[in-house]
N, C-alpha and C positions, 0 to 999 in steps of 0.2 A: 386381490382385486386385479382384474385384467384391464390394462390400459390400451385403448385403441386410438389411432390417429390416421389422418389422411394427408398425403402430400402429392403434389404434381411437379414433376421435373420435365424440362423440355430441352430440346436441342434442334439445331438446324443442320441440314446437309445440303450444300449447294454443289450442283454438278454443271460445270461450264463446258460446253462442247464447241470446239472450233471447227471451221469448215475443213481444216487439214486432217481431222480425225483425232487431234490432240484433245485430251480431257483433263480438266483441273477439278479436284474435289476439295471442298473446304467444309470442315465440321466444327461446330462451336456450340457449347451449352448456352442457354438463354435464361432469362428470368421471367417469371409470371409477374406482371405488374399488379398494383392494387386493384385497378379496374377489372383485371382478369379474374381475381378472386371474388370481387363483387358480382361479376357476370355469373360465375359458378353458383353462388348463393342464390341469386335471383332466378336462374334457370331451374334450380331445384325447388325453391319454395315460394316464389312470388307469382301466384296464380293470377293476380290482377294485371300485371304488365311484364310478362316474361320477355327477355331481350331476344332479338333475332339471332339465329344461329351464326356461328363463326363460319366464314366461307370465302375469305379473301386473304391473300398474302401480298403485303406491300414491301417494296424494296426502296432503298434510298442511299444517299451519299453523306448522311450525318455521321460524325465521329464522336459525339458526346457519349460518355459512358452510359450504359443502360442503368436506369434507376426505377425503383418501385412506384414512384409518384408520376412517372411519365404517362401521358394519355395519347400520344401520337409519335410517329417517327420524327426525328429532328428535321430532316430534309427529304421527304418522300418524293420519288420521281415517277413511280408506277405502281399500280395495284391491280392484280389480276385475280379472277375467280379461282378458288382452290377446290380440290376434290377431297372430301373427308373419307377416311377409312377406319374401321374398327371391327375386330372379330369378337363376337360375343364370347364372354368367359375369360377374356384377356384384360390386362390393365394398360394396354397401349393403344393409342389412336394417333392418326397422322392427318396432316393437311399437305397437299401437293399442288403447286402451281407451276406453270411453264411460261417462259418468256422467249418468244421466237426471235429470229434474226430481226434487227431493227427495233425491237421492243425492250425498254429498260436499259438502253445503252449508256455506259458510263463506268466510273470507278465506284462500284457498289461497296458499301460498308455497313449497312444496317438493314434489318428486316423485322416484320411483325405480322401477327395474325389478327384480323379484324372481322367484325360482324356486319359490315356494310361496304358497298362499293366506294363510298366516299365518307369521310368522318367516321362515325360509329364508335364502337367500343374496341379498344386495343387489348388483346388478351396477354400478349407477351412482346418482348423486344430483345433483340440481340444485335451487338456490334461485333463485326468480324474483320479479319485482315482484308485488304482491298482485293476485290474480284473485278478485274478489268474486263467488262463485257463489251466487246467490239460490235460494230453494226452487223457483222455477218455471223456472230456467235449466237448460240441458243443456251438458255439457262433453265435448269429445273431446281426449284426450291422445295425441300421436304422438311416440314416441322414434325418432329416425333415427340409425343408426350407420354410419359409413363407415370401411372398413379401407383401409390403404395400406401 
């Protein structure tokens, strides 16, 4: 008998660009939270009330370890619209958001993908080493998800 299964693994890549031209890159695996798995199930099968699409990346300064039961960032400071990308026939999709100079300034340590500009369903959460985003710095956050 053939056994099949499905899993989703995610990671974030943060690219911090300083006005001097210096670039800092941080990459960290994340976890899909329980609400994220519920979101997938409802998006596939709940014709009565499908959830809105994922389309925002939030960043914050919380340092509590990521846990499956979390429904929000611990200390969110900014949420920006994200661009979704997927090439048909592949098992990878991404969400990318940009934070310009003056936007999301601080000692960033957490991020997640959401389906609303405020509140909403959190798909995943990641805690990473401090990324100090100064007022003149720009940041690009890319969540990459791979299905298998």
